N, C-alpha and C positions, 0 to 999 in steps of 0.2 A: 176782595177785601183790600182796602188801601189804608196805609198808616203813614202819617207825615214823618219824614226823617227826623225833624227836630223834636217830635213827641217822644222819641225813644231815649230813655236815660240809662243810668247804670243798674237800675232795678229791672230785672227781666220782665218783659211783657209776653204773656202766653198768647198763642193763637191756635186756631184749628179751622181748617177749611176742608171741603170735600169736592171731589169731581168724580161723579159716578160712584163706584164702590171704593174708590181710593180716598184715603184720609191723609192730610198733610198737617201735622201738629208739632208745635215746638215753642221756642222762645226767641225774642229779639232783645238784645241789650247793647248799650253803647260799649264798644270795645276800646276805642281811643277817640281822640278829638275828631278824627275824620272818618272813622269806621264804625259800623254796627255789625255785631256778630249774629248770624242766624244759625241756630242749632235746632234740627227738627228730625222727624221720622216720617217716612212715607210708607203707609201700610194699606193692605187691601188686596183685591183680586184684579188682575189685568189680563185681557185677552191679547195674546201675542202669537205670531206665526212661528212654527218650528223651523229652524234654520236648516234642517236636514230634509224633512218631507213636505214642508210648507203648509201643513195643516194647522189651523188655529187651535189653541188650547188655553185654558185658564192657568195663569201663573200667580202664585202667592207672592206679593211684594212685602218686604220688611227691610227697608233700606234707611240707614242713617245718613243725614245730610248736614254738613257744616261748612259755612263759608262766610265771607265778610262782604258787606255792602258799602259802597262809596257813593256819596251824593255827587254825581257827575264824574268827571275825570278824577282818578285816584291821585291824592296828594301825598301818598305814602311811598317813600322810596325803598325802604328795606323789607317790605312785605312781598311775598311771592305773588305775582300777578295772576296765577291760576286760582288763587284763593279769593280773589276780589271780583265782585259783580258790580258794575257801574249802573246806577239807576238814574232816571231822568225826572225832572220837575220836582225834586225833593219829596217824591211820594214812593213808598215801598208798595208795589202791587203784588200781594201774595198769590193771587190767582195766576198772574203771569209767571211768577217764580215756580209755582207748582207745574204749570204746563212745560216750562223749560226743563225742569228736573225730570219730569215724566218722559219727555222726548229723549233726553240724555240716557235715561234708564232703558228705554226701548231700543237703543242702539246696541245693547249688550247681545251676546250670543245666547239663544234659547233652544232647547231641544225638548220635545215632548217625552213623556214617560215611555211610550212604545219605542221610540228611536234610541233612547238611553239604554233600554234593556236588550236591544238587538245587536249583539256583538258577533 
């Protein structure tokens, strides 16, 4: 799902997309002249490997996401750069943002129930 950067105004635009059993839903709204704020929740089930025993297991995802989007290079000097995602071609690609957030989430440490309970 793609949304033109210029189409987003100060009134929040809701969105919802899915990838497998994961749902990415939230809003986009103009935050300042050069930035759009994305506030969303990523929910669902995700198969991840246990970082202790390496066995795959299903992990319930319920993660809040909030950051700003800039059309090309950020023109804002006083914002923290870690909060800004630069987009290309004036199009916000929500599918691409979901994949990016999902990969970031998968880099967390996970342990299965069996390994958590074996002390």
